[in-house]
C-alpha positions as CSV (number, residue, x, y, z in Angstrom):
1,M,62.6,-48.3,11.9
2,N,58.9,-48.2,9.4
3,S,56.6,-45.2,9.8
4,S,54.7,-47.8,13.5
5,S,57.4,-47.8,14.6
6,A,58.4,-44.2,14.6
7,A,55.0,-43.5,15.1
8,N,55.2,-45.7,19.0
9,A,58.5,-44.1,20.2
10,L,57.5,-40.8,19.2
11,D,54.2,-41.5,21.2
12,R,56.8,-42.9,24.1
13,A,59.1,-39.4,23.5
14,A,55.4,-37.6,24.7
15,G,54.3,-39.7,27.1
16,H,57.6,-39.4,29.1
17,Q,57.2,-35.9,28.4
18,Q,54.5,-35.1,29.8
19,R,54.5,-37.6,32.8
20,F,58.0,-35.7,33.6
21,D,56.4,-32.1,33.2
22,A,53.9,-33.1,35.7
23,S,56.4,-34.1,37.8
24,F,58.3,-31.2,37.7
25,E,55.3,-29.3,38.6
26,K,55.1,-31.4,41.0
27,Y,58.4,-31.0,42.4
28,F,58.5,-26.9,42.3
29,A,55.5,-26.2,44.4
30,E,56.5,-28.2,46.9
31,L,60.6,-27.1,47.2
32,A,59.9,-23.9,48.9
33,G,58.2,-25.3,52.1
34,D,61.6,-27.9,51.9
35,L,64.2,-25.2,52.0
36,N,64.8,-23.8,55.1
37,G,64.3,-20.2,55.4
38,A,63.2,-20.4,51.9
39,R,59.6,-17.7,53.0
40,L,62.8,-15.4,54.5
41,G,62.6,-12.1,53.1
42,R,62.1,-11.0,49.4
43,F,65.1,-12.3,47.1
44,T,64.8,-15.8,47.7
45,P,61.4,-16.2,47.2
46,R,61.7,-14.7,44.0
47,C,64.6,-17.1,43.1
48,L,62.9,-20.6,43.5
49,E,59.7,-18.4,41.5
50,L,62.2,-17.4,38.4
51,L,64.3,-21.0,38.5
52,A,59.8,-22.4,38.3
53,E,59.3,-20.1,35.7
54,L,62.2,-21.2,33.1
55,S,62.3,-24.8,33.8
56,L,58.6,-25.2,33.3
57,R,58.4,-23.4,30.4
58,G,58.7,-25.2,27.6
59,G,62.3,-27.2,26.3
60,K,62.4,-30.1,24.1
61,R,63.0,-32.4,27.5
62,I,65.7,-33.9,25.6
63,R,67.5,-35.4,28.3
64,V,65.0,-36.7,29.9
65,V,63.2,-38.7,27.0
66,L,67.1,-40.3,26.8
67,M,66.9,-41.5,30.0
68,Y,63.5,-43.3,30.2
69,E,64.9,-44.3,26.3
70,A,68.2,-45.7,28.0
71,A,66.5,-47.4,30.9
72,R,64.4,-49.2,27.9
73,L,67.2,-50.5,26.4
74,V,67.8,-53.3,29.2
75,T,63.5,-53.1,30.7
76,E,60.6,-52.4,30.3
77,G,59.8,-51.8,34.0
78,E,60.0,-48.8,36.0
79,A,63.8,-48.2,37.4
80,P,64.1,-46.7,40.8
81,G,66.0,-43.5,40.6
82,L,64.8,-42.7,36.8
83,L,62.1,-39.3,38.2
84,E,64.7,-38.6,40.2
85,A,68.1,-38.4,38.3
86,A,65.5,-36.8,35.8
87,L,64.9,-34.3,37.6
88,S,68.5,-33.2,38.6
89,L,69.3,-33.8,35.1
90,E,66.9,-30.5,34.0
91,L,67.4,-28.3,37.2
92,L,71.2,-28.9,35.6
93,H,70.0,-27.9,32.0
94,S,68.1,-24.8,33.9
95,H,71.8,-24.2,35.3
96,A,74.0,-24.5,32.9
97,L,70.9,-21.5,30.7
98,I,71.0,-19.1,33.8
99,L,74.5,-19.2,32.9
100,D,74.6,-19.1,28.9
101,D,72.4,-16.1,29.5
102,I,74.3,-13.9,32.2
103,M,77.0,-15.2,29.3
104,D,75.4,-13.8,26.8
105,D,73.2,-10.4,27.9
106,S,70.1,-13.2,26.4
107,P,67.1,-11.3,27.4
108,M,65.0,-13.8,26.3
109,R,64.8,-17.3,26.6
110,R,61.5,-20.1,25.8
111,G,59.6,-17.4,24.8
112,G,59.9,-15.5,27.7
113,P,62.6,-13.4,29.3
114,S,66.1,-14.8,30.7
115,T,65.8,-15.0,34.3
116,Y,68.9,-12.9,33.9
117,Y,66.5,-10.0,31.9
118,A,63.4,-10.4,35.1
119,C,65.8,-9.1,37.7
120,R,67.1,-6.3,36.1
121,A,63.7,-5.8,35.5
122,D,63.3,-6.1,38.8
123,L,66.5,-4.3,39.9
124,P,66.3,-1.0,37.5
125,E,68.4,0.7,39.5
126,N,71.4,-2.3,40.8
127,P,72.3,-3.8,37.7
128,Q,75.5,-5.4,40.0
129,S,72.9,-6.7,42.0
130,A,70.4,-8.2,39.7
131,M,73.3,-10.4,38.0
132,G,73.8,-11.0,41.5
133,L,70.4,-12.3,41.7
134,A,70.6,-14.5,39.0
135,M,74.0,-16.0,39.1
136,M,72.6,-17.0,42.9
137,A,69.2,-18.7,40.7
138,G,71.7,-20.0,38.4
139,D,73.7,-21.6,42.0
140,L,70.5,-22.8,43.6
141,A,69.7,-24.8,40.2
142,G,72.4,-26.1,40.1
143,F,73.0,-27.3,43.6
144,L,69.5,-28.4,43.7
145,A,70.2,-30.8,40.9
146,L,72.7,-33.2,43.6
147,R,70.3,-32.6,46.4
148,V,67.4,-34.2,45.0
149,L,69.4,-37.3,43.4
150,H,71.2,-37.1,47.2
151,R,67.3,-37.5,48.6
152,A,66.4,-40.3,46.6
153,D,65.1,-43.6,48.5
154,L,67.0,-45.5,46.7
155,P,69.9,-48.6,47.5
156,A,73.2,-47.3,48.6
157,D,75.5,-48.7,45.5
158,R,73.1,-47.3,42.8
159,K,72.5,-44.0,44.6
160,Q,76.2,-43.9,45.1
161,A,76.2,-45.0,40.9
162,L,74.1,-42.2,39.9
163,L,75.4,-39.2,42.3
164,D,79.3,-39.7,40.0
165,V,78.0,-39.4,37.1
166,Q,75.6,-36.2,37.8
167,L,78.9,-35.2,39.7
168,G,80.6,-36.1,36.7
169,V,78.5,-33.8,34.4
170,T,78.0,-31.6,36.8
171,T,81.9,-30.9,36.5
172,D,81.9,-31.0,33.2
173,T,79.1,-28.7,32.1
174,V,80.8,-25.7,34.0
175,I,84.4,-26.8,32.2
176,G,82.4,-26.2,28.9
177,Q,81.2,-22.9,30.4
178,I,84.6,-21.9,30.4
179,L,85.7,-23.5,27.3
180,D,82.9,-21.4,25.4
181,L,84.4,-18.1,26.9
182,E,87.7,-19.2,25.3
183,R,86.3,-20.0,21.8
184,D,84.8,-16.7,21.9
185,V,87.6,-14.4,23.0
186,T,89.5,-16.2,20.0
187,S,90.7,-14.3,17.2
188,S,89.5,-18.0,14.9
189,A,88.5,-21.1,16.2
190,D,89.7,-24.4,14.9
191,E,87.4,-27.0,14.4
192,E,89.4,-28.6,17.3
193,L,88.2,-25.6,20.2
194,L,84.7,-26.0,18.8
195,E,84.8,-29.9,18.9
196,T,85.8,-29.9,22.4
197,V,83.2,-27.4,23.8
198,C,80.3,-29.4,21.9
199,E,81.6,-32.4,23.6
200,Y,82.1,-30.9,27.4
201,K,78.2,-28.2,26.2
202,T,76.1,-30.9,24.8
203,S,77.9,-34.6,24.6
204,R,78.6,-35.7,28.3
205,Y,76.0,-33.2,29.2
206,S,73.2,-33.5,27.0
207,I,73.8,-37.2,26.0
208,L,75.9,-39.5,27.4
209,A,75.2,-38.1,30.7
210,P,71.0,-39.4,30.2
211,L,72.3,-42.7,28.9
212,R,74.6,-43.5,31.6
213,L,71.9,-42.1,34.1
214,G,68.6,-44.3,32.6
215,L,70.9,-47.2,32.2
216,L,72.3,-47.7,35.3
217,A,69.2,-47.0,36.7
218,A,68.1,-50.4,34.8
219,G,70.3,-52.1,37.0
220,E,73.1,-52.4,34.0
221,E,76.8,-52.3,34.7
222,L,78.1,-49.8,32.4
223,A,82.1,-50.6,31.4
224,E,82.2,-52.8,28.7
225,H,79.9,-50.1,26.7
226,E,82.1,-47.1,27.5
227,E,83.2,-46.8,24.6
228,S,80.2,-47.8,22.4
229,L,78.1,-44.8,24.5
230,R,80.9,-42.5,23.5
231,R,81.1,-43.0,20.0
232,Y,77.3,-42.7,19.9
233,A,77.2,-39.1,22.0
234,V,80.0,-37.3,20.9
235,P,79.1,-37.1,16.5
236,A,74.7,-37.4,17.7
237,G,76.6,-34.7,20.3
238,I,77.8,-32.6,17.1
239,S,75.5,-32.6,14.9
240,G,72.4,-31.2,17.7
241,Q,74.7,-28.7,17.5
242,M,75.5,-27.3,14.7
243,R,71.5,-27.8,14.2
244,D,71.6,-25.5,17.4
245,D,73.6,-23.5,14.9
246,Y,71.7,-23.8,11.9
247,L,68.5,-22.2,13.8
248,D,70.6,-19.6,15.8
249,L,70.5,-18.2,11.5
250,F,67.7,-19.8,9.0
251,G,64.7,-20.8,12.1
252,D,61.9,-19.1,12.8
253,P,62.0,-17.3,16.0
254,D,58.0,-18.5,17.0
255,V,59.3,-21.5,17.4
256,T,62.6,-21.6,18.3
257,G,61.5,-19.2,21.5
258,K,64.7,-17.1,20.6
259,P,65.6,-14.5,18.4
260,I,67.5,-15.0,15.0
261,G,70.9,-13.6,14.8
262,A,71.6,-14.2,18.5
263,D,75.0,-16.3,18.3
264,L,76.1,-13.5,15.8
265,R,74.3,-10.4,18.1
266,A,76.6,-12.4,21.7
267,G,80.1,-12.8,19.7
268,R,79.5,-16.3,20.2
269,L,82.1,-18.4,17.1
270,S,79.3,-21.2,16.6
271,Y,80.2,-23.9,13.8
272,L,77.3,-21.2,11.6
273,V,79.1,-17.5,12.6
274,R,82.9,-19.6,11.7
275,D,81.7,-21.4,8.0
276,L,80.4,-17.7,7.3
277,L,83.2,-15.5,7.6
278,A,85.3,-18.4,6.5
279,A,82.6,-18.0,3.1
280,T,82.7,-14.7,2.7
281,D,85.0,-11.6,1.9
282,G,85.0,-8.0,1.0
283,D,81.6,-6.3,2.2
284,D,79.8,-9.3,2.4
285,H,82.9,-10.2,4.9
286,S,83.0,-6.9,6.9
287,I,79.3,-7.3,6.8
288,V,79.3,-10.1,9.7
289,K,81.8,-9.2,11.2
290,A,80.8,-5.9,12.4
291,A,77.8,-7.6,13.9
292,L,79.8,-10.1,15.5
293,G,79.6,-8.6,18.9
294,S,77.2,-5.9,18.6
295,P,74.5,-6.2,20.7
296,E,73.3,-3.0,18.7
297,C,73.1,-5.3,15.6
298,T,69.7,-4.6,14.2
299,P,66.9,-7.1,12.9
300,R,67.7,-5.8,9.1
301,T,71.5,-6.5,9.7
302,I,70.7,-10.1,10.6
303,D,67.8,-10.2,7.7
304,R,71.0,-9.4,5.3
305,I,73.4,-11.3,6.7
306,R,70.6,-14.4,6.7
307,D,70.5,-13.1,3.0
308,I,74.3,-13.8,2.3
309,A,74.0,-16.6,4.1
310,Y,72.1,-18.6,1.7
311,R,74.3,-16.7,-1.2
312,C,76.9,-18.4,-0.3
313,D,75.3,-21.5,0.2
314,V,76.3,-22.2,4.1
315,H,73.3,-23.4,5.3
316,R,73.7,-26.5,2.9
317,R,77.5,-26.8,3.6
318,L,76.4,-27.0,7.3
319,Q,72.6,-28.9,7.3
320,S,75.6,-32.0,5.2
321,A,77.7,-31.4,8.4
322,I,75.0,-32.5,10.1
323,D,73.7,-35.1,8.8
324,R,77.0,-36.3,8.5
325,H,77.5,-36.3,12.3
326,A,74.5,-38.2,12.3
327,E,74.4,-40.5,10.4
328,A,77.7,-42.0,12.2
329,A,75.4,-42.1,15.6
330,S,72.8,-44.1,13.6
331,A,75.3,-46.4,12.3
332,E,77.1,-47.1,16.5
333,A,73.3,-47.3,17.4
334,S,73.0,-50.6,14.8
335,S,75.0,-52.3,16.5
336,W,73.9,-52.2,20.3
337,R,71.0,-53.9,18.7
338,R,73.4,-57.7,19.7
339,H,73.2,-57.3,23.3
340,W,70.0,-54.3,25.1
341,R,66.4,-54.5,23.5
342,G,65.5,-53.7,19.5
343,E,62.6,-52.0,20.7
344,A,64.7,-48.9,21.9
345,V,67.7,-49.4,20.0
346,S,65.9,-48.8,17.7
347,F,64.3,-45.5,18.8
348,F,68.4,-44.1,19.5
349,E,69.2,-45.5,15.9
350,Q,66.6,-42.6,14.7
351,L,67.0,-40.5,16.9
352,P,70.0,-38.6,15.3
353,S,68.5,-38.2,12.1
354,W,64.9,-36.9,14.0
355,N,67.6,-33.8,15.9
356,A,68.9,-33.3,12.6
357,K,65.8,-32.3,10.8
358,R,64.0,-30.7,14.0
359,A,63.2,-26.7,14.4
360,R,63.4,-25.5,17.6
């Protein structure tokens, strides 16, 4: 992709994001009046408020961009059902973020308080109720994700096809959360378990589902393309997850919106943490082990662990793996030129390398 084409693709992505953000804001503005009982008591309006705050507070909207560009593989025209599918994807993402932050006891998300910690601030004397309220906000997001598609004004067969994809990815997302828990209580996470977690929490949910939804909305039959879509989604998902892990220790918190070392404090056996444990011995290894799963781990200790990681060359090895998986995804996208529009194919060829270098 030449510089002009890359600039056009980035402009399109920014346009998708801006138009969606305006639609998402409108959706939440109308939601309370659309839900029976939404004004009853204090907790239901508060759940809606917290869900809107999290959903509208930044985010890369990569799933939205992927879905709209997937439709462009087939047509330049506006495909019916795209907006509802985009709303559904982002509501499901909010559901996953809220659950993640409860599971990880994370205080921050997207540069502000996590939904869980906002509930704790609301109910400081009732920690169990605070957790319950956060869980209800997360559940609400998940159910609204399906509701918005179910209510879309679409032909019955098109709506059913979109719902089938989203029902599948909703199930996959929960399975991914379960596998995530298993990974973090396993004494040593092997490559197979890490990649299985990544497939369910990232590849299927963040890449394959948007591709399938965008193509379906554009009227494409999926059967003959499923294997190729998976061959793209799996390495692209692994590369993206590895980059998230990389940024957890080597990123800028002012850019990522999350504190450095959150995975270590949460005891998450990420790709980076696994590589760091394997690369260290003696006192360095003991420092990393002591920090793993310790909410009391200080910023000074995290800085020391980052220095250890640099000294052991963990950052270079992980970035090399990120690039390798990104190249595999790009190569698979190149094969799409024989049946889809070249301009949109170029976007998917370039996306993994952009993702492999992103700063947030």
